[in-house]
N, C-alpha and C positions, 0 to 999 in steps of 0.2 A: 865511133860520134853519136850517130841517129840514135842509136840505144839509150848512151847516157844523157841524149838532149829530152828523150823520151821518160825517161826516171824523174830526170828533175821535175819537168813538166809535172807528173806522178804525182811526187812530192808535194807540191806548190798547189797543185789542185784538193789534195787530201789536208793540206793545209788550213787553205783556205777553206773547204766546205768544213771544217771544224770551228775556225771562228767562227762563222755563220750560225751553227749550232748554238756555240758558247753566245756570244750576244746575243742571239735568241731567246736562249733560255735566260738569261740575264734581264732580258726587257720583259718576258713573262713573267718573271719570278718581279721581278720593281714591279707589273701593274698590277698582281697578285696581292703583293703587300699592301701597296695605296689601296685597292679594294676592299682588303681585310681590315683597313684601318678605317675606311670609311662606315663600312659595316657595323665595327663596333664604337664610333666614336659617334656621340648624341649630343647638342645641345639644345635642352628642352626650355620652352614657353612656360610659366610658371602661375598655375590657378591661386587668382586674389583671395585672399579669405573675404567670406559675406561679410564680417561683422570687425571691426579692429576699435579699438578706441584709445586714448591716451588719459591716464588717472583719472580713468571713469568717465569721459567726455567722447562721445562717438563720435567717430567721421564719417561724412556722409557717405557713404560709399555708390549714391546713386548718381552721385553725379560725375559724369564722364572727366572730365580733367580733373578731378579729385583721383580717380581708379588709374589715369595714364599717370600722374607724378609719383602716387606709391607704388605702381608697375614698375615705375624707373628704377626707384630706390632700392627695392625689394631683389629685381634683378643683377642690378650691380652689387649688393652686399652678397647672394648666393653664389654670385661669380667670382666676385674675389676671396677666393675659400683659403687661400693663406692670413688675409687681411682675419676675418673671419672668422675663422677657426684659431685663432691669436683672442679676438673676444671673447672665445667661451674659455680660453685657459686663464686668460687675466682676471674676466667677471667671476671667475670659482675661487680666486686667493681675494678678492678685495669687497666683492658685494655684499657679504657678511657684515663687515663693517660700516659699510655706507647704508646697509639698509638698516640696519640696528640702530644707526643716528635718524636717519628719517623716521624711525616708526617713534621715534624717542619726542622726537619732535612734531609728531602727528602732521608728518607729510606723506603725499602717496609717493609708493613704491617706485615707481615710474619713472621721476626724476631721478634715479642711479642712471636710466641710461644715458643721460645727458653726458657723463664721463666716458663713455666709448667715442659719442659723436665728438666733443671737446678734444680730447686727448689719447683716443685709444687705452687706455689706463697706463700712460706712460710719462714721465717726468722730462716731459719737452717744452721748449720754448718756443712762442710764434714769432714772425720776424716783427711784429707789435711788442714784444714783450711780454705777451702773456704768457704763464707758468703752470704748468706741471696738470693734475689733472682735472681741476675744477678750472684751468687755463684764467686764474685771475691775471688783470693789470695791476700791479703794484699798489696804485693810489686807491682803486677800489677794494685790495686786499687792507690794507692799514685802516679805510672806511670801515670793515666789517671786523674789526679784531686783531686781525695777523700783523705779526712782528715781520717787516721787511728792511734788511739793513746789510751792512759787510758783511758781517759774520752769519746771520741769522735768517732763514728764509722761510718765515711757515709757509708758506704756497706749495712746499713740499713736506709737510705733515700733513699726511690725509685725513688724522683725525681731524684737527685743527679747520684745514681748508673746508672740508665735508659742514662741519658747524657753522665758517663763515657763509656758506652757499645756502644752507638753510635760513640763514636771516636775510639773506638775499630773497627767495623763494617767500618766504613770510611776507616782506613788506612788498613784493610785486602782486602778491594776489590781494593785497588791502584795496591796491587801485584796480586791477582788471577783474576781479572774484571768476579768473579763468585760469585753469591749469595750462590750456593750450597757449593761449595769448602769454603764460608765463615763461614759459619754455620759450618761445618765440622771443621775447626781450631778453634771456639770458644772449640770446646771438646778438638783436640789435640795439639794445640798452630798451630802460621803460620810458626814455622820452623818447624815444625813434618808434614803440610800440604806440604811443599815447597821441603823438604827430599825424600818425597813418589812423587812429581811427575819429580825428579829427576833421583830417581834412576829407577821409572818403567817405566821413558819415557810417559807418561799419563798423562792428563790434563783436562779431564770428572771424578767427583768425582764415576759414576758407572762402569767404566773400573779399577778402583782401587781397588788393594786388600792391606784392612785395620784392624787394630785390633777391634776385635769384638765391645768394643765398641762405638768406632768412625764409625764401619761399622753400626752398630742398629742407634745410633745418628738418622742419618737424617730421616730413615726409623719411627723412633717415631715421630718425628715433624712431617713426612708427614702425620701420623697413626691420630695425636692430632689435627692438623688441619683439617683432612676431617671431624671426627667424630665432632668437636666444630661447623663446619659449617656445617652438616647435624645432627642435635640431634636425631631427628624422625627417617630418615633411619637406625642409628643405634638402635634405642629403648628405647631412652632417653628423658624421657617425665616431664616437668616440668612448672610451672607457674610462670610468673616474680615474684613476690611477694616473690616466695623462693629465689631466687638467692640474694647473697650477695650485698648490696648496697653499691656506693662509698662515700666516706667520705665526709662529709659537715663541713670544717674547714675555719677557718680564720688564720692569717698569723701575726704577731708581730715580729718585727727587734730588735734583741740584740748584742748589741755590747759591753759589760760589763762582770764581769764576773759576775756569779750566784751563791753563796757559800752555798744554801741552797735549791736543788728543792721542797724539800718538801714544804717549804713554800712560793716557788714560785707558786707551782699549788693551795694550796690555797687564797694567792693574787690575781690568776684568778679564784678562785671559780668553782675549778675542782680538782677532786682527784688526786692523785699522780700516780696511777695506769693508768687513763687516758690521762696526760701528757707521763708516757714512752711507753702507745700503739700508742699513733698517732705521737711520736716523739723516735721510737729505735732507732736512732742512739745515744742517749745520755745515755750512757753505765753506769755512776755513778751518784750517787744522789747530784754532783755538776759541774760546767761548768767555769770552769776555761778561764779565756781570758786575760792575760796581753796586750798582743798586739792588742786588740781593736779591733779583726777581726769580720766582719758581721755574724752572725747565722740568720736563719728564725725557729721559732719554731711555731706549730701551736695548735689552740686550737681549743676545739669543736665549731663550730658556732650555735649561739642562733636557734631554732627552731621558 
């Protein structure tokens, strides 16, 4: 009986000792893993550029408040990696078209970055009803020549919407003679900027006290411009084939009603989905056109 008790006690002691070794080993391994993670993981502060401009207008980097506001937006957009990487991908697809239209209108190339700040180059609709890449409100879109109704919404026609944006930029520049203020007005309106100039007695954006959204707006533009122009500096690495490609399309002219866009797609040997992706301004499954207006519909270009 005594031998049996001693035997059982021995077995228990061995189990206890072994479990302590196991727990100790697991804890050590856990500590080791955490330490290895801490050794490998780094979050770095980022050096600001010595000089930066918007549309050729220099940013006063000698002002500490300006540096802090730019620093915030560069950090946010650098460390929001997925979002900013998507900016690179979508910009490769759409900037060539937008750049071409800006150039044709003798406008600064930097204005293209507004599309990234406004919509991320996505066909999104804001809670207030602003839509697509340039985020035009319906009323404003109509004022600048875009058709917006039940069946058609040309805010989603990137080419036409960019031309409309160019009209806005030209009108705003006549009032401000300053591209930074033009960009600020795209956020808060021409009247809003004019009111601030009148009441504050200053016409330099960086001297103005503005609402948080507009104040950040310009610095977000500057940050996105800086990062997209210097991707490696900010840690973004990609190969050209990983970026989204510009669309290869052909255009057909339509000046009559299309009663059934499903059939129209089949007649042109494409899916209805493809038709809508290439022509997101077509809002319904038909295109009424009693006035015989001319519309350009994009179709895939055969490889």
